[in-house]
PDB file as gemmi writes it, atoms N, CA and C in Angstrom:
CRYST1    1.000    1.000    1.000  90.00  90.00  90.00 P 1                      
ATOM      1  N   MET A   1      11.006  20.547  16.102  1.00  0.00           N  
ATOM      2  CA  MET A   1      11.012  21.823  16.790  1.00  0.00           C  
ATOM      3  C   MET A   1      12.320  22.543  16.503  1.00  0.00           C  
ATOM      4  N   GLU A   2      12.207  23.783  16.150  1.00  0.00           N  
ATOM      5  CA  GLU A   2      13.407  24.570  15.924  1.00  0.00           C  
ATOM      6  C   GLU A   2      13.195  25.944  16.531  1.00  0.00           C  
ATOM      7  N   PHE A   3      14.214  26.410  17.226  1.00  0.00           N  
ATOM      8  CA  PHE A   3      14.119  27.693  17.901  1.00  0.00           C  
ATOM      9  C   PHE A   3      15.310  28.549  17.511  1.00  0.00           C  
ATOM     10  N   ASN A   4      15.057  29.814  17.290  1.00  0.00           N  
ATOM     11  CA  ASN A   4      16.115  30.749  16.967  1.00  0.00           C  
ATOM     12  C   ASN A   4      16.185  31.770  18.101  1.00  0.00           C  
ATOM     13  N   LEU A   5      17.153  31.584  18.982  1.00  0.00           N  
ATOM     14  CA  LEU A   5      17.262  32.444  20.160  1.00  0.00           C  
ATOM     15  C   LEU A   5      18.499  33.323  20.037  1.00  0.00           C  
ATOM     16  N   ARG A   6      18.261  34.607  19.970  1.00  0.00           N  
ATOM     17  CA  ARG A   6      19.374  35.554  19.878  1.00  0.00           C  
ATOM     18  C   ARG A   6      19.299  36.506  21.049  1.00  0.00           C  
ATOM     19  N   GLY A   7      20.289  36.422  21.885  1.00  0.00           N  
ATOM     20  CA  GLY A   7      20.365  37.327  23.023  1.00  0.00           C  
ATOM     21  C   GLY A   7      19.734  36.761  24.277  1.00  0.00           C  
ATOM     22  N   ARG A   8      20.135  37.337  25.369  1.00  0.00           N  
ATOM     23  CA  ARG A   8      19.671  36.885  26.679  1.00  0.00           C  
ATOM     24  C   ARG A   8      18.160  37.047  26.852  1.00  0.00           C  
ATOM     25  N   LYS A   9      17.614  38.159  26.395  1.00  0.00           N  
ATOM     26  CA  LYS A   9      16.176  38.422  26.534  1.00  0.00           C  
ATOM     27  C   LYS A   9      15.361  37.343  25.823  1.00  0.00           C  
ATOM     28  N   ALA A  10      15.763  36.994  24.621  1.00  0.00           N  
ATOM     29  CA  ALA A  10      15.055  35.953  23.868  1.00  0.00           C  
ATOM     30  C   ALA A  10      15.127  34.622  24.601  1.00  0.00           C  
ATOM     31  N   LEU A  11      16.268  34.326  25.177  1.00  0.00           N  
ATOM     32  CA  LEU A  11      16.439  33.084  25.930  1.00  0.00           C  
ATOM     33  C   LEU A  11      15.568  33.074  27.181  1.00  0.00           C  
ATOM     34  N   GLU A  12      15.540  34.196  27.900  1.00  0.00           N  
ATOM     35  CA  GLU A  12      14.697  34.304  29.098  1.00  0.00           C  
ATOM     36  C   GLU A  12      13.219  34.148  28.741  1.00  0.00           C  
ATOM     37  N   ASP A  13      12.801  34.793  27.668  1.00  0.00           N  
ATOM     38  CA  ASP A  13      11.407  34.686  27.224  1.00  0.00           C  
ATOM     39  C   ASP A  13      11.065  33.244  26.857  1.00  0.00           C  
ATOM     40  N   PHE A  14      11.995  32.594  26.166  1.00  0.00           N  
ATOM     41  CA  PHE A  14      11.790  31.200  25.778  1.00  0.00           C  
ATOM     42  C   PHE A  14      11.604  30.314  27.004  1.00  0.00           C  
ATOM     43  N   PHE A  15      12.506  30.433  27.966  1.00  0.00           N  
ATOM     44  CA  PHE A  15      12.424  29.600  29.159  1.00  0.00           C  
ATOM     45  C   PHE A  15      11.164  29.885  29.968  1.00  0.00           C  
ATOM     46  N   SER A  16      10.765  31.129  30.043  1.00  0.00           N  
ATOM     47  CA  SER A  16       9.589  31.457  30.856  1.00  0.00           C  
ATOM     48  C   SER A  16       8.284  30.994  30.208  1.00  0.00           C  
ATOM     49  N   THR A  17       8.274  30.820  28.890  1.00  0.00           N  
ATOM     50  CA  THR A  17       7.035  30.419  28.221  1.00  0.00           C  
ATOM     51  C   THR A  17       7.035  28.980  27.717  1.00  0.00           C  
ATOM     52  N   GLU A  18       8.182  28.446  27.355  1.00  0.00           N  
ATOM     53  CA  GLU A  18       8.228  27.147  26.679  1.00  0.00           C  
ATOM     54  C   GLU A  18       8.786  25.999  27.511  1.00  0.00           C  
ATOM     55  N   ILE A  19       9.376  26.290  28.657  1.00  0.00           N  
ATOM     56  CA  ILE A  19       9.944  25.251  29.515  1.00  0.00           C  
ATOM     57  C   ILE A  19       9.136  25.187  30.805  1.00  0.00           C  
ATOM     58  N   LEU A  20       8.740  23.974  31.181  1.00  0.00           N  
ATOM     59  CA  LEU A  20       7.923  23.776  32.376  1.00  0.00           C  
ATOM     60  C   LEU A  20       8.677  22.946  33.403  1.00  0.00           C  
ATOM     61  N   GLY A  21       8.473  23.279  34.665  1.00  0.00           N  
ATOM     62  CA  GLY A  21       8.979  22.455  35.746  1.00  0.00           C  
ATOM     63  C   GLY A  21       8.023  21.297  35.988  1.00  0.00           C  
ATOM     64  N   ALA A  22       8.407  20.403  36.887  1.00  0.00           N  
ATOM     65  CA  ALA A  22       7.591  19.220  37.167  1.00  0.00           C  
ATOM     66  C   ALA A  22       6.216  19.593  37.714  1.00  0.00           C  
ATOM     67  N   ALA A  23       6.156  20.544  38.633  1.00  0.00           N  
ATOM     68  CA  ALA A  23       4.868  20.929  39.227  1.00  0.00           C  
ATOM     69  C   ALA A  23       3.934  21.522  38.171  1.00  0.00           C  
ATOM     70  N   GLU A  24       4.467  22.382  37.310  1.00  0.00           N  
ATOM     71  CA  GLU A  24       3.648  22.972  36.240  1.00  0.00           C  
ATOM     72  C   GLU A  24       3.153  21.887  35.280  1.00  0.00           C  
ATOM     73  N   THR A  25       4.025  20.941  35.006  1.00  0.00           N  
ATOM     74  CA  THR A  25       3.673  19.854  34.096  1.00  0.00           C  
ATOM     75  C   THR A  25       2.567  18.991  34.689  1.00  0.00           C  
ATOM     76  N   ARG A  26       2.702  18.643  35.971  1.00  0.00           N  
ATOM     77  CA  ARG A  26       1.658  17.849  36.641  1.00  0.00           C  
ATOM     78  C   ARG A  26       0.327  18.587  36.622  1.00  0.00           C  
ATOM     79  N   GLU A  27       0.375  19.882  36.890  1.00  0.00           N  
ATOM     80  CA  GLU A  27      -0.851  20.686  36.908  1.00  0.00           C  
ATOM     81  C   GLU A  27      -1.494  20.738  35.522  1.00  0.00           C  
ATOM     82  N   LEU A  28      -0.684  20.954  34.510  1.00  0.00           N  
ATOM     83  CA  LEU A  28      -1.199  21.039  33.148  1.00  0.00           C  
ATOM     84  C   LEU A  28      -1.800  19.703  32.694  1.00  0.00           C  
ATOM     85  N   LEU A  29      -1.154  18.598  33.058  1.00  0.00           N  
ATOM     86  CA  LEU A  29      -1.650  17.273  32.688  1.00  0.00           C  
ATOM     87  C   LEU A  29      -2.748  16.780  33.616  1.00  0.00           C  
ATOM     88  N   ASP A  30      -2.873  17.428  34.769  1.00  0.00           N  
ATOM     89  CA  ASP A  30      -3.844  17.036  35.790  1.00  0.00           C  
ATOM     90  C   ASP A  30      -3.607  15.589  36.224  1.00  0.00           C  
ATOM     91  N   VAL A  31      -2.340  15.313  36.595  1.00  0.00           N  
ATOM     92  CA  VAL A  31      -1.954  13.979  37.054  1.00  0.00           C  
ATOM     93  C   VAL A  31      -1.251  14.080  38.402  1.00  0.00           C  
ATOM     94  N   SER A  32      -1.208  12.954  39.090  1.00  0.00           N  
ATOM     95  CA  SER A  32      -0.509  12.879  40.373  1.00  0.00           C  
ATOM     96  C   SER A  32       0.992  12.686  40.137  1.00  0.00           C  
ATOM     97  N   LYS A  33       1.778  12.807  41.209  1.00  0.00           N  
ATOM     98  CA  LYS A  33       3.219  12.547  41.108  1.00  0.00           C  
ATOM     99  C   LYS A  33       3.467  11.116  40.650  1.00  0.00           C  
ATOM    100  N   GLN A  34       2.667  10.196  41.188  1.00  0.00           N  
ATOM    101  CA  GLN A  34       2.828   8.789  40.828  1.00  0.00           C  
ATOM    102  C   GLN A  34       2.553   8.571  39.341  1.00  0.00           C  
ATOM    103  N   ARG A  35       1.468   9.136  38.836  1.00  0.00           N  
ATOM    104  CA  ARG A  35       1.130   8.973  37.415  1.00  0.00           C  
ATOM    105  C   ARG A  35       2.190   9.618  36.539  1.00  0.00           C  
ATOM    106  N   MET A  36       2.706  10.761  36.962  1.00  0.00           N  
ATOM    107  CA  MET A  36       3.755  11.417  36.192  1.00  0.00           C  
ATOM    108  C   MET A  36       4.990  10.519  36.131  1.00  0.00           C  
ATOM    109  N   GLY A  37       5.316   9.883  37.240  1.00  0.00           N  
ATOM    110  CA  GLY A  37       6.434   8.943  37.256  1.00  0.00           C  
ATOM    111  C   GLY A  37       6.216   7.795  36.282  1.00  0.00           C  
ATOM    112  N   GLN A  38       4.987   7.292  36.217  1.00  0.00           N  
ATOM    113  CA  GLN A  38       4.661   6.219  35.275  1.00  0.00           C  
ATOM    114  C   GLN A  38       4.822   6.690  33.832  1.00  0.00           C  
ATOM    115  N   LEU A  39       4.380   7.909  33.558  1.00  0.00           N  
ATOM    116  CA  LEU A  39       4.502   8.458  32.206  1.00  0.00           C  
ATOM    117  C   LEU A  39       5.968   8.624  31.814  1.00  0.00           C  
ATOM    118  N   LYS A  40       6.801   9.027  32.768  1.00  0.00           N  
ATOM    119  CA  LYS A  40       8.236   9.159  32.498  1.00  0.00           C  
ATOM    120  C   LYS A  40       8.871   7.790  32.268  1.00  0.00           C  
ATOM    121  N   GLU A  41       8.551   6.821  33.126  1.00  0.00           N  
ATOM    122  CA  GLU A  41       9.118   5.475  32.996  1.00  0.00           C  
ATOM    123  C   GLU A  41       8.736   4.821  31.673  1.00  0.00           C  
ATOM    124  N   SER A  42       7.534   5.078  31.205  1.00  0.00           N  
ATOM    125  CA  SER A  42       7.072   4.476  29.951  1.00  0.00           C  
ATOM    126  C   SER A  42       7.631   5.195  28.722  1.00  0.00           C  
ATOM    127  N   GLY A  43       8.238   6.365  28.925  1.00  0.00           N  
ATOM    128  CA  GLY A  43       8.799   7.116  27.807  1.00  0.00           C  
ATOM    129  C   GLY A  43       7.813   8.048  27.130  1.00  0.00           C  
ATOM    130  N   ARG A  44       6.619   8.147  27.661  1.00  0.00           N  
ATOM    131  CA  ARG A  44       5.617   9.045  27.072  1.00  0.00           C  
ATOM    132  C   ARG A  44       5.859  10.494  27.463  1.00  0.00           C  
ATOM    133  N   LEU A  45       6.552  10.704  28.570  1.00  0.00           N  
ATOM    134  CA  LEU A  45       6.895  12.041  29.048  1.00  0.00           C  
ATOM    135  C   LEU A  45       8.399  12.050  29.301  1.00  0.00           C  
ATOM    136  N   VAL A  46       9.122  12.792  28.474  1.00  0.00           N  
ATOM    137  CA  VAL A  46      10.581  12.779  28.547  1.00  0.00           C  
ATOM    138  C   VAL A  46      11.083  14.173  28.918  1.00  0.00           C  
ATOM    139  N   PRO A  47      11.792  14.280  30.047  1.00  0.00           N  
ATOM    140  CA  PRO A  47      12.324  15.588  30.430  1.00  0.00           C  
ATOM    141  C   PRO A  47      13.411  16.041  29.458  1.00  0.00           C  
ATOM    142  N   ILE A  48      13.455  17.344  29.230  1.00  0.00           N  
ATOM    143  CA  ILE A  48      14.516  17.901  28.400  1.00  0.00           C  
ATOM    144  C   ILE A  48      15.799  18.044  29.221  1.00  0.00           C  
ATOM    145  N   LYS A  49      15.629  18.168  30.538  1.00  0.00           N  
ATOM    146  CA  LYS A  49      16.767  18.297  31.451  1.00  0.00           C  
ATOM    147  C   LYS A  49      16.374  17.709  32.793  1.00  0.00           C  
ATOM    148  N   VAL A  50      17.266  16.896  33.353  1.00  0.00           N  
ATOM    149  CA  VAL A  50      17.053  16.313  34.673  1.00  0.00           C  
ATOM    150  C   VAL A  50      18.063  16.941  35.622  1.00  0.00           C  
ATOM    151  N   LEU A  51      17.554  17.605  36.640  1.00  0.00           N  
ATOM    152  CA  LEU A  51      18.381  18.240  37.659  1.00  0.00           C  
ATOM    153  C   LEU A  51      18.213  17.461  38.955  1.00  0.00           C  
ATOM    154  N   PRO A  52      19.064  17.688  39.948  1.00  0.00           N  
ATOM    155  CA  PRO A  52      18.957  16.921  41.197  1.00  0.00           C  
ATOM    156  C   PRO A  52      17.568  16.940  41.833  1.00  0.00           C  
ATOM    157  N   ARG A  53      16.888  18.062  41.810  1.00  0.00           N  
ATOM    158  CA  ARG A  53      15.569  18.150  42.456  1.00  0.00           C  
ATOM    159  C   ARG A  53      14.468  18.609  41.515  1.00  0.00           C  
ATOM    160  N   GLU A  54      14.710  18.566  40.235  1.00  0.00           N  
ATOM    161  CA  GLU A  54      13.724  19.081  39.278  1.00  0.00           C  
ATOM    162  C   GLU A  54      13.918  18.435  37.917  1.00  0.00           C  
ATOM    163  N   ASN A  55      12.833  18.278  37.204  1.00  0.00           N  
ATOM    164  CA  ASN A  55      12.845  17.868  35.803  1.00  0.00           C  
ATOM    165  C   ASN A  55      12.226  19.001  35.003  1.00  0.00           C  
ATOM    166  N   LEU A  56      12.776  19.267  33.828  1.00  0.00           N  
ATOM    167  CA  LEU A  56      12.249  20.312  32.959  1.00  0.00           C  
ATOM    168  C   LEU A  56      11.690  19.678  31.695  1.00  0.00           C  
ATOM    169  N   PHE A  57      10.547  20.216  31.243  1.00  0.00           N  
ATOM    170  CA  PHE A  57       9.843  19.656  30.100  1.00  0.00           C  
ATOM    171  C   PHE A  57       9.528  20.751  29.088  1.00  0.00           C  
ATOM    172  N   VAL A  58       9.402  20.363  27.825  1.00  0.00           N  
ATOM    173  CA  VAL A  58       9.037  21.291  26.755  1.00  0.00           C  
ATOM    174  C   VAL A  58       7.511  21.387  26.695  1.00  0.00           C  
ATOM    175  N   ARG A  59       7.001  22.604  26.782  1.00  0.00           N  
ATOM    176  CA  ARG A  59       5.548  22.844  26.813  1.00  0.00           C  
ATOM    177  C   ARG A  59       4.835  22.164  25.639  1.00  0.00           C  
ATOM    178  N   GLU A  60       5.363  22.282  24.445  1.00  0.00           N  
ATOM    179  CA  GLU A  60       4.723  21.715  23.253  1.00  0.00           C  
ATOM    180  C   GLU A  60       4.522  20.201  23.397  1.00  0.00           C  
ATOM    181  N   GLU A  61       5.524  19.505  23.926  1.00  0.00           N  
ATOM    182  CA  GLU A  61       5.422  18.056  24.119  1.00  0.00           C  
ATOM    183  C   GLU A  61       4.393  17.719  25.197  1.00  0.00           C  
ATOM    184  N   VAL A  62       4.364  18.518  26.252  1.00  0.00           N  
ATOM    185  CA  VAL A  62       3.407  18.295  27.339  1.00  0.00           C  
ATOM    186  C   VAL A  62       1.980  18.508  26.830  1.00  0.00           C  
ATOM    187  N   LEU A  63       1.774  19.533  26.019  1.00  0.00           N  
ATOM    188  CA  LEU A  63       0.435  19.796  25.482  1.00  0.00           C  
ATOM    189  C   LEU A  63      -0.039  18.663  24.569  1.00  0.00           C  
ATOM    190  N   LYS A  64       0.877  18.084  23.791  1.00  0.00           N  
ATOM    191  CA  LYS A  64       0.516  16.935  22.950  1.00  0.00           C  
ATOM    192  C   LYS A  64       0.094  15.759  23.821  1.00  0.00           C  
ATOM    193  N   LEU A  65       0.848  15.514  24.886  1.00  0.00           N  
ATOM    194  CA  LEU A  65       0.512  14.421  25.794  1.00  0.00           C  
ATOM    195  C   LEU A  65      -0.822  14.686  26.482  1.00  0.00           C  
ATOM    196  N   LYS A  66      -1.097  15.938  26.799  1.00  0.00           N  
ATOM    197  CA  LYS A  66      -2.368  16.290  27.437  1.00  0.00           C  
ATOM    198  C   LYS A  66      -3.546  15.888  26.557  1.00  0.00           C  
ATOM    199  N   VAL A  67      -3.436  16.123  25.261  1.00  0.00           N  
ATOM    200  CA  VAL A  67      -4.491  15.743  24.318  1.00  0.00           C  
ATOM    201  C   VAL A  67      -4.650  14.223  24.298  1.00  0.00           C  
ATOM    202  N   GLU A  68      -3.530  13.504  24.252  1.00  0.00           N  
ATOM    203  CA  GLU A  68      -3.578  12.036  24.259  1.00  0.00           C  
ATOM    204  C   GLU A  68      -4.267  11.520  25.520  1.00  0.00           C  
ATOM    205  N   LEU A  69      -3.889  12.065  26.665  1.00  0.00           N  
ATOM    206  CA  LEU A  69      -4.468  11.618  27.929  1.00  0.00           C  
ATOM    207  C   LEU A  69      -5.961  11.934  28.001  1.00  0.00           C  
ATOM    208  N   ALA A  70      -6.363  13.079  27.462  1.00  0.00           N  
ATOM    209  CA  ALA A  70      -7.785  13.443  27.448  1.00  0.00           C  
ATOM    210  C   ALA A  70      -8.580  12.447  26.611  1.00  0.00           C  
ATOM    211  N   GLU A  71      -8.019  12.020  25.484  1.00  0.00           N  
ATOM    212  CA  GLU A  71      -8.689  11.033  24.635  1.00  0.00           C  
ATOM    213  C   GLU A  71      -8.826   9.702  25.361  1.00  0.00           C  
ATOM    214  N   ILE A  72      -7.780   9.292  26.048  1.00  0.00           N  
ATOM    215  CA  ILE A  72      -7.813   8.036  26.800  1.00  0.00           C  
ATOM    216  C   ILE A  72      -8.859   8.117  27.902  1.00  0.00           C  
ATOM    217  N   ARG A  73      -8.879   9.229  28.622  1.00  0.00           N  
ATOM    218  CA  ARG A  73      -9.858   9.404  29.702  1.00  0.00           C  
ATOM    219  C   ARG A  73     -11.280   9.359  29.164  1.00  0.00           C  
ATOM    220  N   LYS A  74     -11.486   9.993  28.013  1.00  0.00           N  
ATOM    221  CA  LYS A  74     -12.823  10.024  27.412  1.00  0.00           C  
ATOM    222  C   LYS A  74     -13.233   8.618  26.972  1.00  0.00           C  
ATOM    223  N   THR A  75     -12.311   7.889  26.370  1.00  0.00           N  
ATOM    224  CA  THR A  75     -12.585   6.539  25.891  1.00  0.00           C  
ATOM    225  C   THR A  75     -12.870   5.582  27.037  1.00  0.00           C  
ATOM    226  N   LYS A  76     -12.058   5.673  28.081  1.00  0.00           N  
ATOM    227  CA  LYS A  76     -12.204   4.759  29.209  1.00  0.00           C  
ATOM    228  C   LYS A  76     -13.209   5.249  30.240  1.00  0.00           C  
ATOM    229  N   GLY A  77     -13.623   6.485  30.109  1.00  0.00           N  
ATOM    230  CA  GLY A  77     -14.572   7.035  31.073  1.00  0.00           C  
ATOM    231  C   GLY A  77     -13.953   7.272  32.436  1.00  0.00           C  
ATOM    232  N   THR A  78     -12.652   7.526  32.442  1.00  0.00           N  
ATOM    233  CA  THR A  78     -11.962   7.796  33.706  1.00  0.00           C  
ATOM    234  C   THR A  78     -11.475   9.228  33.717  1.00  0.00           C  
ATOM    235  N   GLY A  79     -11.095   9.669  34.859  1.00  0.00           N  
ATOM    236  CA  GLY A  79     -10.568  11.019  34.995  1.00  0.00           C  
ATOM    237  C   GLY A  79      -9.558  11.059  36.101  1.00  0.00           C  
ATOM    238  N   PRO A  80      -8.932  12.187  36.275  1.00  0.00           N  
ATOM    239  CA  PRO A  80      -7.939  12.314  37.342  1.00  0.00           C  
ATOM    240  C   PRO A  80      -8.598  12.199  38.709  1.00  0.00           C  
ATOM    241  N   LYS A  81      -7.905  11.566  39.604  1.00  0.00           N  
ATOM    242  CA  LYS A  81      -8.385  11.428  40.984  1.00  0.00           C  
ATOM    243  C   LYS A  81      -7.788  12.544  41.813  1.00  0.00           C  
ATOM    244  N   LYS A  82      -8.629  13.252  42.551  1.00  0.00           N  
ATOM    245  CA  LYS A  82      -8.119  14.351  43.389  1.00  0.00           C  
ATOM    246  C   LYS A  82      -8.449  14.098  44.820  1.00  0.00           C  
TER     247      LYS A  82                                                      
END                                                                             
């Protein structure tokens, strides 16, 4: 991944579209807090930045993981529990 950010506007646009908070990431992956914790512990989901009350993730990496999880769910015949 390579990004060319020039100026504050470009940086703001990048953060608003390409960086996800924990809640957005959970929603996109359709996983619980517990499952997200497991994904982080296993190294399959790695935050780009860890803050005291928030983790930030790169959208592109989350979308790749979403595809992987969908394949696993399809293979195992399981889905997210709500």
